[in-house]
N, C-alpha and C positions, 0 to 999 in steps of 0.2 A: 704780407704780413701785418698791415694793419687791421684786417679783417681778421687774421688768426688772433690777434691780442686782442682782439671785442672779444670771439669766441672764450679763448680763454677767461677773459672776466667774468661774460656772462658763468660762465662752468662757476666759478669760487662764488658767487652771489647764487647760483641754483645748489653748490653747497653749505651755504650757510642758511639755505631755507626763505631764501628774500629770489621768489618768483617775479615778483615786479621788476627788479633792478634786475634780473637775469635774460627775462624775457626784453628788456632796453639794449641790454648790448649784442644778444642773437640778431635781433633785429638789423643793427645796425653793423655784423659780419654779415646776413642776410644780403644787405642791399650792397657791402662791398663787395663780396662774392659775386652779386650778378652784373656788377659793373665789369669786373675783370672777365666774367664770364668762367669763373673755375666749378667746373663739375661737382669733383671732389667735394668741396668744401661748400656746395650747395648741398649736396646731403647730407654732409655732417650736421647742418644746422637746421635741415629738417626733424631729423631725427633729435636733436636738441630739443627743438621747442615742443617737439609731439610730449617729450616728460615735463615740460609744464603743465600740461590739461592734467585734469585729476581723469579718475576713473568714469566719472559721471559724462564724461565728452568725448565717448569714445570714437563718436564719426570722426571728432576735428584730429583727433589720435593719429587715428585709422587711416586720414587723409593725406597730415603729413608723412607718415610711415611709408604711404604709399608712391607718393611724390621723391621721396628718399630712394625707395626701392625703383621705382622706373631707372634716376640716374645710374644706380648703382650696376642694373642689368646691364645698363649702355656702356659701362665705363670701364669697370672693375668688378665682375661681380662675384668673387672670390676674397674680395676685400676684408678684413675681420670686423672693419663696421658693418659691411653688407650683410655677414650672418647675424653678426647682432640684431641689427635691425630686424631681418626674417625672423627672428627668435621673438621679438619685442611684438610683431604682425602677427605670430602665432600666439603669444601669450594671449592678447587682445580678445583674437577672435575666441580663444580657451574663455577668458572670462564672458564674455558674449553667451554662449551657450552654457556657460556655468548658473548664472543670475539673470539675464535678461534673454533667452531665447526666442520671445516674441516678436524682440521688436527688428525692424526694417532699418536694413546699412545699406547705403550707397558705395560700392568699393568697384573702380575700374571700370564704370560704365554699365554695374548691374546692379541688381536690388538682391539683395541677401539677407533671407531671414529662417528663425528656424535653428533648433540646437543641431540638427544634423548635418544642417550645410554650413554651422558656423565652425564644429568639429572638423569636418572635410577641408574648410579654409585653413583651419590652425595647421592640421596635417600637412599639407601640402609646404606651404611655407616653412614647416622645420622638417620634413622632407629634403625639399630642394638644398634647405644650409646643409643638412647634414651631406648630401648629394657633392657640391661643390665642397666642403670642408675636405672630403675624403679625399679630392683630389690635387689638395692645397696643403695648409700650416695650421693649426690654431687650438691645442689641446681643450684650450678655457671654452673655447665656442662651441666646442666637440662634446664639451661634459657641459654647457649651458642648453646646446639644444636639444642631448637627450634627455637632459632632467622637464622640459617640458613635453617629450613627445612619451614621456613614460605617464605626464597626468593626463595628455590627449587619450592615450588608449586607454586607461585607468578611468576615463566620464565613458567612455564608450563602452567596457563592461570587458574590453580583451585585456583580462590578468595578466596572460602568458607574455605577452609583448608589453607589458607596462611593467614588469618585473623585469624584462629583458634590460629597457632601455633606462633601468631604476639601476640597475647593476651596473650597466654602462658607466651610466653616470659618476656612479659611486666607485667605480675603480678610477678612472682617470681622473675625478678628486681628488680620490687618495693618494693620485701617481702624483697630484702638480706638490 
């Protein structure tokens, strides 16, 4: 409960746009979750810590999100926050493909570079999230993941699939 309280305080500071204080409380929460070996809490906090970094710190953001994803994959892959985490990874790889296609990224013990490779990574995470969501619940995550996949397909030049996923996103969002 102490770790969760620190997490909530960090979330409040984050919403108030005070990243420095948010980081303090997220790190206190991280320490407490580590001491209690609370894997779900650790995965949540890694995701929160990733949100503190700017788009210029893509390597650090992706590293934290991959740590979180590793935990989600080994504990509860269909958790709504696991699907959100996959969406965040997909968005970051899409961002790299659009803005820094020639950058080098170390992810999962391999080096990734190039627009097509970044788009493939983005697509893989999103499609995995969609497949897991179809086995579980969560209309919001399904809509979110389809919106990202639409943007990925558009960036690839596959306008037919981009339109399909955009329509899915739009229909789901409209129903919500």
